[in-house]
N, C-alpha and C positions, 0 to 999 in steps of 0.2 A: 544641090546645084546652087550656083551663085551666079548672079549677073552683076557686072562691074559697071558703074555709071560715074560719068564725069559731068557734073553740073556746071553751068556757065554763069548762072545769075544767082541772086540772093533768094528769090522766089520764084519757082517755075514748075510747069508740069512736062514731064517728058513721057511720050507715049513709048512703052516697053512690050507692047502686044506681040509684036513680030519676034522680038528676042525670045519671049517666054514660049512662043509656039515653035521656034526652032529647038529649043530643049526639050519640048514635049515630044516631037518628031525624033529626036535622037534616043529618046527612052523607050522602053518596051510597053508603055502604059496606054491602051487604046480607050480605055474606059477606066474612069475613076475621078479624082479630085485633084486640083492644083492649088496649093496655098502659096500664096505670094505675099512674103512679108519682109519688113526692114527693121533692124535693130537699133536704127539711129532715132534719137529722141527728138530731133527736128525735122523730121520727113515723114512721110506717110505714103500708103497705096490707096488710089481710089478707081472706080470703073465709071466712065461717063464717054460723051462723045467728043472725039478730036474735031472740033471746030474751032477756030481761031477768036473768034468772038465770045463762045462760051468758056473757052479757056481762061480768056482774059477777065470775064465775068466772075468766074470762081476766085482768081487771085483777088480781085477786087473787093468780093464779099468778105474774103478772109482778112484782108487788109482793114476793111471797115470794122469787122467784128472784133478783131485784136489789132489795135493800132500799136504801131512802133513807139516806144518811149513813153508809154502812159503810166509810169511810176511803179511798174512792177517790181516786187521784191528782188526776183532773180538777177534783174538787170545789174544789182550791185556787184555780182559775182562775174556774169558773162556777158552782160549787156545784149541778151538774144532771148529774153523771156518770151517775146512774141512769137518767135518761131517755135519754142516748146508748146505754148498755148495753141497755136494753130495746128500743130501736129495731133495734139490731143483731140481736137474736133474732126480731123481728117480719119484718124485711125491708122494703125501700123500694119494691117494686113486685109486680105480678101480672099477667100476661098470660092473657087470656080470650077464646075464639073468639066471634065473631060469626056468627049463622045467621039468615037472613031478617030483617035488619035488628034484631036484638035480641041482647042479651047471652046466650051460652048457659049458663045456670046450673042446679044442681040444684034439686030442689023447695024446699028450705030455704035455699039458699045466697044470701048478700047480700055486697056489696063495703063494706068499712069503711075509713075513715081513723082511723087509731090515734095519738091526741094523747098524748104522754108528758111534755111540758114546757109546758102551758098555763096560762092562757088565751093564744092568740095568733091572729092573722090567718096563714092558710096557703093555699099553692097545691097543686093537684094536677094533674098533667099527663096528658092523654089523648093517645095516639098511635094512630090507626086505620090498620091495614094492610089493604088491599083484596086479596081473593083474585084471582089470574089465573083468568079463565074461559076 
């Protein structure tokens, strides 16, 4: 399964939890694991709280840890080394349990697509593994 995402800013977090849940509900998987991944090297997948201040804090932290234009060698090719390095810190996937046909998340947990080099059209892959009963 694939989710198509259209990002609007260079760096942003997009809550994709509802879209993932819709795909799980369409499937026959009531117990198992959902692997959420992206093949883009300048994007990632994270789980955290969907609170505007926290999302801004996460993006600010990434920009502080990996500043734009800091003399990275890859910038000589594409001028987006910061996006690649931020994606390395975030990671490209998450594996979450499915229980009773729903993602098993904590009270405040949401799944985010993390764009580090937008705006772009992106794809998120969903792999559902059904538990053997």
